[in-house]
N, C-alpha and C positions, 0 to 999 in steps of 0.2 A: 146643730138643732136637735139632734137625737139625744144628746146629754141633757139639754134644756127640758125636753119633754119627759125624760126618765126622772129628773129631779123633781119636776112638778108632780108626776104620778106617785112617786114614792113618798113625798112629803105628806100626801093625803092618807097614806097607809101606816107610816112608821109609828106615829103616836098611838093609834089604835092597836096596832100589833104589840106594842110594848105593854100597853095596858092589859091586853089579853094574856100575855106571858105571865105578867104579874098575878092575874086573877087565877091562872092555872096553878101557879106556885103556892098560892095561899088557899087553894081549894074552893074558890068562889066561882060563881058563874060570870061575874063581871058585866059591864055594859057593852053595848054593840061597838064594833070596830070604828064605825063612822059617826059615833056619838059626838066627838070633838067638833066634827064639821057641822053637825046639826046646831050645836051651841053657837059656833061662829056665825052660821046663817041667821040665827036668831039675834045675835049682837049687831049684825049689819043692818037690821031693820030698826034698830033702836037709835035714839039720839044720844049725845054725850053730855054729861053734867060736869062742870068745871068749878074748881075752888075759886073763891072771890080773890084770892091772892095770886092766882096763876095768870100768865100772860100768853102771848102767841107762841112761846117756846113749848108749852105743854100741848098745844094744838098741833104743832109741827113735828114734835119728836117722834110719835108713832109712825107718821107718814115717812119720815127720814129713815127710821129703822127698817121699815118694810122695803123701801127703795134701795137701801144698801144691801139687803138680803137678796133682792132680785138681781142687782148689779153683780153681786158676788157669784150668783149662779152662772153668769154668762162666761166665766173664766174656767169652769169645771168641764173637762172632757170625759168621754166614756171610752176608755181604752184608746185604741187608735182613731176613734171617731173624734174630730176636733171639736173644741168648745165653740160656742157661738161667737165669742170674742176672744182674741189672743194676740199677744205682742211680747217681745222680749222684755223680761222684767215684770211680767203680770203677776208673778207670785208675791211681789212686794205690794203691787196695787191691790191685790186681793186681801192682804193682811190689813192694809190701812182703810180699805173700804169697810171691812168689818169693824175696825176700830172707830170709824166715823159713826157707824150705827150705835156703838156702845156709847160714845160721847153724847149722841143726841138723847139717849135714854137717861144718861146721868144728869144732863142739864134739865131735862124734863122733870126728873125726880126732885132736883133742888128747887125747880121753879114752882112746884106745887105748894110749898111752904109747910109741908109735913115734916115733923122731926123724924118720924119712922122712915119716910122715903129718903130723907137726907142720909140717915144711917145706912140704908141699903145702897145708896149711890156711892158712899165713901168705900164700902166693901167692894163694890163692883169695880171701882177705880183701882183699888190695890190688886185685885185678882186679874183684871185686865192687864195691868203692868207686868204681872208675873207670867201670864200666858202667852203674850206676844213673843218673848224670846224663844219659846218652845216652837211656835208656828214658823218663825223665821229660820230657826235651826233646821227644821225638817225641810223647809223649802230650799235651804242652801245645800242640804245633803243631797236631795234629788237633783238639784242643778249641777252640783259637783260630779255626780256619778255619770250623768247623761251628757253634760255639756250644753244643756238648754236652760233658760231662765224663764220659760213659759210653761204652763201646765200642759198644754197641748203637745208641745215638743217633748217634755219630760216623759209623759205617759205613753207616747208613741214609741219611745226608745227604751224605756225602762223594762228590760227583759230579765226577769229573776229566775230563769231556768237553771243557772249554775248555782252551786250550793252557797258560794260566797254572797251572791246577790239575793238569794233566797233568805239568808239570815238577815241581810240588810232590809229587805222588804218587810220581814216579820217585825223587826225593830221599828221601822217607820210606821207600819200599820198599827202596832200596838200603841205607839205615841199619839197617833191621830185619834185612836179610840179614846185614850184617856183624856186627850185634849177636848174631844167632843163632849164628854161628860161635864167638864168645866164650863166650856162655852155655852152649852145649852141648859145649864142649871139643873143637872141631874145628880142623883145620889152617886158618889158620897159627898160631892162639893156642896150641893144645894138639893132641896127637895121640893119639886113642883106641887106636891100635894099638901104641904104644910100651910097652916093659917096663924102661926104664931110669929108676930111681927119681929120679935127679937131674934129669931132663928133664921129669918129669911134673908136672901140676897136679891135675886131677880124678882121674885113675886112681890116683895115689899115695895119695889120701886114702881109698881103698876097699880098700887092700891086705889089711887084716885081716878084711875082711868075707867071709862065705861063706854058702852055702845060701839060705835065704829072704831074708835081709837083702841079699845081693848081687842077688837077683832083683828085690826092691823098688827098689833103686837104678837098675837097668837099665831097668825099666818106666818109672820116673819120667823117665829120660833120653829115652826114645822119645816120651813125652808132651810133654816141653818142646821137643823138636825139632819135633813136629807143631804145637805152639801157635805158635811163631815162623813156621812155614810158613803158618799161617792168618793171622797178622798181615801177612806179606809179601803174601799173595794179597789180603787185604782192602784193603791200601794201593794196589794196582794196579787192582783191578776196579771200574769205575764203579758207583755206588749204583743207577743206574736199570736196571741189567741184570737180567733175570728169566728164569726157566724154563731151557730148554736152553742159552741163551747164557750164563747164570751158570755152569752146570755145565762147559761147554766152556772157559771162561775160567779156572775154578778148576783143572781138569785141566791146562791149558796152564801156569799159574803154578806149580803144584806140580811139573810136569816140569822147568821152568826152575830152580826151587829145588833139586831133586834133582841135576840135571845139573851145575849150577854148583858145588855142594858136592863132587861126585864128581871133577869136573875139577880144582878147586883142590887137593884132596887127592892127585891123581895127578901133578900138574906143579908144585906149590909146596912148598917146604920149610918145616917149622915154624920160626917165628921164634925167635931167640935171646930169652931171658927179659927182657933189658934192652929189647927192641923191643916187647914186648906192651903196655907202658904207653903208648908212643906210638900203637900201633894203636887202643887203647881211647879215647885222647884225641881221635884223628882221627874216631872214630865220633861222639863228643860234638860235634866241630866240625861235622860234616855235620848233626847234629841241630839245632845252633845256627843254621846256615845256613838250614835249613828253617823254623825258628821265625821268623827275620827275614823270609824270603819270605812266610810266612803273615801276618805283621803288616803288611807292605807291601800285601799283597793286601786285608786288611781296611780299609786306608786308601785303596784305590783308586789307589795310586801306581805300580802296575805292571800 
């Protein structure tokens, strides 16, 4: 339950804090940290407008996307504090629950009848296909080194106090961070601030959404950003840390997560579309490297 509450709480802060870091880096005052929440509250009070070519798929897609984000939250622990839901093999269930949310949004984009949204959906399909191997490799790495296949068991045992496991945890944390940028449509893979249809991926898929549907998609985006922030933190925080030490390390890791995303978005340009595939393959390569290191560690070869 603690991890569920933490993810909900941090999801309300991360987007605003990233925007604040971006504003500081560019010398602007920026808008308030909770401005995104104000915008979503406004959307929740509005009705939705649908294309004449759309069907019930367009109406269901945002709800399914939000439901899968909430379901994925249930599997994420907080250090030794177990997740609300856990079973052996839940790392695979986690990956495919997120894939189900992606599928719903892709089908919703195609259902709209918009050629621009169809273009975004085809891009999302390709990038999703390239990001899933990285996520499964990272899950396999953690399962191999700990002997557990559930997130709660893994992060309760993954103690990176030794130098070998510290190197492995840094590799896994780095890969989770880079995967978070891709899964959440952040720079350099995508840019949530752009309004040019030909350069968008995630944002172009939701061009026809409005009102409550658009609010659901934005809330799901906050949750996914927070979920990957928790995975990043769990990969870096030693399993033996308790109490105030765990809280301090979590705050430090989340600040690092937020500052890194804000700085990247301030000083890095979005990739050309042709380079995004290379980016995602490189994340899988880091995941494969971490898996090989974990395998060597289990054999006591390093």
